[in-house]
C-alpha positions as CSV (number, residue, x, y, z in Angstrom):
1,X,-1.8,-43.7,47.6
2,X,1.0,-41.5,46.6
3,X,0.7,-39.6,43.3
4,X,3.7,-37.8,41.9
5,X,3.4,-35.2,39.1
6,X,6.3,-33.3,37.5
7,X,6.2,-29.5,37.0
8,X,6.0,-30.0,33.3
9,X,2.8,-32.0,33.7
10,X,1.3,-29.4,36.1
11,X,2.1,-26.5,33.8
12,X,0.6,-28.3,30.8
13,X,-2.4,-29.1,32.9
14,X,-2.7,-25.4,33.8
15,X,-2.3,-24.1,30.3
16,X,-4.7,-26.7,28.7
17,X,-8.1,-25.3,29.1
18,X,-10.0,-27.9,27.2
19,X,-8.3,-30.9,29.0
20,X,-10.2,-32.8,31.7
21,X,-8.2,-32.8,34.9
22,X,-9.2,-36.4,35.8
23,X,-7.7,-37.5,32.5
24,X,-4.2,-36.9,33.9
25,X,-4.7,-38.8,37.1
26,X,-3.2,-42.3,37.3
27,X,-5.6,-45.2,36.7
28,X,-4.5,-47.0,39.9
29,X,-7.6,-46.4,41.9
30,X,-11.3,-45.9,41.4
31,X,-11.8,-44.2,44.7
32,X,-13.5,-40.8,44.2
33,X,-12.1,-39.5,47.5
34,X,-8.5,-40.1,46.4
35,X,-9.1,-38.2,43.2
36,X,-10.5,-35.3,45.2
37,X,-7.4,-35.2,47.4
38,X,-5.1,-35.3,44.4
39,X,-7.0,-32.5,42.8
40,X,-6.7,-30.4,45.9
41,X,-3.0,-31.0,46.1
42,X,-2.5,-30.0,42.5
43,X,-4.5,-26.8,43.0
44,X,-2.4,-25.8,46.1
45,X,0.9,-26.5,44.2
46,X,-0.2,-24.4,41.3
47,X,-1.3,-21.5,43.5
48,X,2.1,-21.5,45.3
49,X,3.9,-21.6,42.0
50,X,1.8,-18.7,40.7
51,X,2.5,-16.6,43.8
52,X,6.2,-17.2,43.5
53,X,6.3,-16.2,39.9
54,X,4.2,-13.0,40.5
55,X,6.4,-12.1,43.5
56,X,9.6,-12.6,41.5
57,X,8.2,-10.5,38.6
58,X,7.2,-7.7,41.0
59,X,10.7,-7.7,42.6
60,X,12.4,-7.5,39.2
61,X,10.2,-4.6,38.0
62,X,10.7,-2.6,41.2
63,X,14.4,-3.1,41.1
64,X,14.6,-2.1,37.5
65,X,12.6,1.1,38.2
66,X,14.8,1.8,41.2
67,X,17.9,1.5,39.1
68,X,16.6,3.8,36.4
69,X,14.9,6.3,38.8
70,X,15.0,10.0,38.3
71,X,13.0,12.3,36.1
72,X,12.3,10.6,32.7
73,X,10.5,13.6,31.1
74,X,11.9,16.2,28.7
75,X,14.7,18.4,30.0
76,X,15.2,22.0,29.0
77,X,18.0,22.6,26.5
78,X,20.7,25.1,27.2
79,X,21.6,27.6,24.5
80,X,25.4,27.6,24.5
81,X,25.6,30.5,22.2
82,X,23.3,32.7,24.3
83,X,25.2,31.7,27.5
84,X,28.5,32.7,25.9
85,X,27.2,36.0,24.7
86,X,25.7,36.9,28.1
87,X,29.0,36.2,29.8
88,X,31.2,37.9,27.2
89,X,29.2,40.9,26.1
90,X,32.2,43.1,25.3
91,X,33.9,40.5,23.1
92,X,30.6,39.7,21.3
93,X,30.2,43.4,20.4
94,X,33.8,43.5,19.0
95,X,33.4,40.2,17.1
96,X,31.9,41.7,13.8
97,X,34.8,44.2,13.7
98,X,37.4,41.5,14.1
99,X,35.7,39.3,11.4
100,X,35.2,42.2,9.0
101,X,38.8,43.5,9.5
102,X,40.3,40.1,8.9
103,X,38.1,39.5,5.8
104,X,39.1,43.0,4.4
105,X,42.8,42.3,5.0
106,X,42.5,38.8,3.4
107,X,40.9,40.3,0.2
108,X,43.5,42.9,-0.1
109,X,46.4,40.5,0.4
110,X,44.8,38.1,-2.1
111,X,44.5,40.9,-4.7
112,X,48.1,42.0,-4.1
113,X,49.8,38.6,-4.1
114,X,47.7,36.8,-6.8
115,X,49.3,38.8,-9.7
116,X,45.9,40.3,-10.8
117,X,45.9,43.9,-12.0
118,X,45.1,46.3,-9.2
119,X,42.5,48.0,-11.4
120,X,39.0,46.4,-11.1
121,X,37.8,44.9,-14.3
122,X,34.0,44.3,-14.7
123,X,34.7,41.4,-17.1
124,X,36.9,39.6,-14.6
125,X,35.1,37.1,-12.3
126,X,37.9,37.6,-9.7
127,X,37.3,41.3,-9.6
128,X,33.5,40.8,-9.1
129,X,34.2,38.4,-6.2
130,X,36.7,40.8,-4.6
131,X,34.2,43.6,-4.7
132,X,31.5,41.5,-3.2
133,X,33.9,40.3,-0.4
134,X,34.9,43.9,0.3
135,X,31.3,45.0,0.7
136,X,30.6,42.1,3.1
137,X,33.7,42.9,5.1
138,X,32.7,46.6,5.4
139,X,29.2,45.6,6.4
140,X,30.6,43.5,9.2
141,X,32.8,46.4,10.5
142,X,29.8,48.8,10.4
143,X,27.6,46.3,12.3
144,X,30.3,46.0,15.0
145,X,30.5,49.8,15.3
146,X,26.7,50.0,15.7
147,X,26.8,47.3,18.4
148,X,29.4,49.3,20.3
149,X,27.5,52.5,20.1
150,X,24.1,51.1,21.2
151,X,24.2,49.7,24.7
152,X,21.3,49.0,27.1
153,X,20.9,51.7,29.7
154,X,20.8,50.6,33.3
155,X,18.0,52.3,35.2
156,X,19.0,52.7,38.8
157,X,16.4,53.1,41.5
158,X,15.9,56.5,43.0
159,X,15.7,56.8,46.8
160,X,12.3,58.4,47.6
161,X,12.5,61.8,49.1
162,X,10.1,62.1,51.9
163,X,9.0,60.8,55.3
164,X,8.0,57.4,56.6
165,X,4.2,57.3,56.9
166,X,1.8,54.8,58.4
167,X,-1.8,55.9,58.6
168,X,-4.6,53.3,59.0
169,X,-8.3,54.2,59.3
170,X,-9.2,53.9,63.0
171,X,-12.6,52.2,62.3
172,X,-11.2,49.2,60.5
173,X,-11.6,45.8,62.1
174,X,-8.5,43.7,62.8
175,X,-9.0,41.3,59.9
176,X,-9.1,44.2,57.4
177,X,-6.0,45.8,58.9
178,X,-4.2,42.5,58.6
179,X,-5.2,42.2,55.0
180,X,-4.1,45.7,54.1
181,X,-0.7,45.3,55.8
182,X,-0.3,42.0,54.0
183,X,-0.9,43.7,50.7
184,X,1.7,46.4,51.6
185,X,4.3,43.8,52.6
186,X,3.8,41.8,49.5
187,X,4.2,44.8,47.2
188,X,7.1,46.4,49.0
189,X,9.1,43.2,49.1
190,X,8.3,41.8,45.7
191,X,8.2,44.9,43.6
192,X,9.6,48.4,43.4
193,X,6.6,49.8,45.3
194,X,7.6,52.3,48.0
195,X,4.3,54.1,48.6
196,X,0.8,52.7,48.8
197,X,-2.5,54.4,49.3
198,X,-5.8,52.6,49.4
199,X,-9.1,54.5,49.1
200,X,-12.5,52.9,49.5
201,X,-15.9,54.5,49.6
202,X,-14.3,58.0,49.7
203,X,-12.2,57.1,52.8
204,X,-8.5,56.7,52.9
205,X,-8.1,53.3,54.6
206,X,-4.3,53.1,54.3
207,X,-1.4,55.4,53.6
208,X,1.9,53.7,54.1
209,X,5.5,53.9,52.9
210,X,7.3,57.1,51.9
211,X,5.2,60.3,51.6
212,X,5.9,63.9,50.9
213,X,6.4,66.3,53.8
214,X,3.8,68.9,54.4
215,X,4.4,72.5,53.3
216,X,4.7,73.6,56.9
217,X,7.9,71.5,57.1
218,X,6.9,70.3,60.6
219,X,8.0,66.7,59.9
220,X,4.5,65.5,59.2
221,X,3.6,63.6,56.0
222,X,1.0,65.1,53.8
223,X,-2.5,63.6,54.3
224,X,-4.4,62.3,51.3
225,X,-7.2,64.7,50.3
226,X,-9.7,62.0,49.0
227,X,-12.3,64.3,47.4
228,X,-9.6,66.2,45.4
229,X,-7.9,62.9,44.5
230,X,-11.0,61.3,43.2
231,X,-11.8,64.4,41.1
232,X,-8.5,64.1,39.2
233,X,-8.6,63.0,35.6
234,X,-6.3,60.0,36.1
235,X,-8.4,58.5,38.9
236,X,-11.6,59.2,37.1
237,X,-10.3,57.4,34.0
238,X,-9.2,54.4,36.0
239,X,-12.4,54.1,38.0
240,X,-14.6,54.5,34.9
241,X,-12.7,51.9,32.9
242,X,-12.3,49.5,35.8
243,X,-8.8,48.7,34.4
244,X,-5.3,49.2,35.7
245,X,-3.5,52.4,34.6
246,X,0.3,52.2,34.5
247,X,2.4,55.4,34.3
248,X,5.8,53.9,33.6
249,X,7.7,57.2,33.6
250,X,5.7,59.5,36.0
251,X,7.9,62.6,35.7
252,X,6.9,62.9,32.0
253,X,3.1,63.1,32.8
254,X,1.5,66.4,33.7
255,X,-1.0,64.6,35.8
256,X,1.6,63.8,38.4
257,X,0.4,67.0,40.2
258,X,-2.7,65.1,41.2
259,X,-0.7,63.1,43.7
260,X,1.0,65.7,46.0
261,X,1.2,63.1,48.8
262,X,3.7,61.0,46.9
263,X,7.5,61.7,47.0
264,X,8.5,64.3,44.5
265,X,10.9,61.9,42.8
266,X,8.4,59.0,42.3
267,X,9.4,57.3,39.1
268,X,6.5,55.0,38.3
269,X,2.8,54.9,39.3
270,X,0.0,52.3,39.1
271,X,-3.6,53.1,39.6
272,X,-5.5,49.9,40.3
273,X,-9.3,50.0,40.8
274,X,-10.7,48.0,43.7
275,X,-14.2,47.1,42.7
276,X,-16.5,50.0,41.9
277,X,-15.9,52.0,45.1
278,X,-12.1,51.9,45.7
279,X,-8.7,52.5,44.2
280,X,-5.2,51.6,45.1
281,X,-2.2,53.9,44.2
282,X,1.2,52.3,44.2
283,X,4.3,54.5,43.7
284,X,7.6,53.0,42.6
285,X,11.2,54.1,42.8
286,X,12.3,52.9,39.4
287,X,11.4,54.1,35.9
288,X,9.5,51.3,34.2
289,X,10.1,49.3,37.4
290,X,6.8,47.5,37.4
291,X,7.0,44.4,35.2
292,X,4.1,42.7,33.5
293,X,4.2,40.1,36.3
294,X,4.1,42.8,38.9
295,X,1.1,44.4,37.3
296,X,-0.7,41.1,37.3
297,X,0.2,40.6,40.9
298,X,-1.2,44.0,41.9
299,X,-4.4,43.1,40.0
300,X,-4.7,39.8,42.0
301,X,-4.2,41.6,45.3
302,X,-6.8,44.2,44.4
303,X,-9.3,41.4,43.8
304,X,-8.5,39.9,47.1
305,X,-8.9,43.3,48.8
306,X,-12.2,43.8,47.1
307,X,-13.6,40.7,48.8
308,X,-12.3,41.8,52.2
309,X,-13.5,45.4,52.0
310,X,-16.9,44.3,50.8
311,X,-17.5,42.9,54.3
312,X,-17.1,46.3,55.9
313,X,-20.3,48.0,56.8
314,X,-19.2,50.8,59.2
315,X,-17.1,52.6,56.6
């Protein structure tokens, strides 16, 4: 027996939940086996149709997403005014003078050509407007003069005066040496640090970078006197507080004499405690050269060194 169904009938059969499937079968035969075969055929056809529809939908969605593509989130906005000012600093400083001068000239020409009496009259609205315009024009000119007189001062790095030094405690294991040298490489390449001294448990574990020459002038860098260093007021303060101490302009501090091993022209200094028993001293070649990000980076390095140095038992 051949039974033919249109797709409209099959879809209506699939959508109608309350309909009995056997009601849509032709009444040509009462054989139950033929009904079962027809139902199986209908189920297979419906499954194939569903698979095709799902596949087509997936292909369409994937192609649409491929066409759109790219980052769909918020994008940073450019400040065109700030970009122009940064690229034309000199013109931006002269701009108030130009605007004020033009406004002043326009007010004077308007006063001269409008036929108004040159003497200011308080009862005249034109006179009051001219006085106000003159005041604004003069204010613009003065603002431009102030902008020209105040300019940011560029602080250039100072080449450290001293000798190259590389002293490592002989009893340190290899993993500790690698950790200390990593800290020095990180600071010297990412910040203005040019000298680094690490003291732990009253021992100088590392003295590296530029150091002052000894008084005998024999070409040997000055060694760190750890007991004298730890008795200094700056180191004592840093160790007691457990917080970083930043001397942004070292030549202005009388306490710079506590660090004779540093180059004489060291511009900035950071004292960073390492746990309760150690301290790191970083000398920079630029006044205010250590930014807030550099200070945070030095603090993170000290925490890492604290974990490493806590494993040492023979020092």
